[in-house]
Phi, psi and omega in degrees: 000143179247160173257083195276122173248162179248139174253143183245169182308323182281001180094348180292155181228135177237145173222127353295163180294151179233150181294338178232128182277178181303331180266006179089002181268164175277158179298147178253340176195170176251156178231130178270103182293342180293351178269000185240159169263160181224166177250137178289121177275314177199162180207165179203166172249118176270126179255351177248082186262158176295163178305133176087355179262137184303151177235133346290161182244107180283127181234152178216151164261126182238159181233122176266148170249108182245104180053040178085357178261134177275130179228122180256149178216155174241143179186176179288151173259156175282341181207154175272002181274066179225163176225156173304134181098345179295152175267134179229163174227147177288136174233134182286138173228144183286329180223111175280341176206164181284115182299336183275349187274341184267186180267349180277150173296131182306327181283353186280350181204170177270147184244356182269171179168208184236143167246161178256129183244134177301143179272000000 
């Protein structure tokens, strides 16, 4: 699985990818952010989580530098032991939440994704 971002003609990169970029163009290629490290911009611990999501749930906004382009993402952390400015890397996990805990049929969506782990 990839952490797929889109690059556009003007060089900008968005995550998640969008069919139309900031300059109005269509994407020209994808970039796998899971191959990069990022810096923690800010983080928090959520104590009021949706069904099936761990409590507390450490979350961060992180910033990747991809060929001089800044790309931000939000996601779960592997630990709450982080500080603003720390370097993290995306790590794949099979279940970001318990598929049986929500109201949706487990087969109706994907449950895997990435968490950010301190380097």
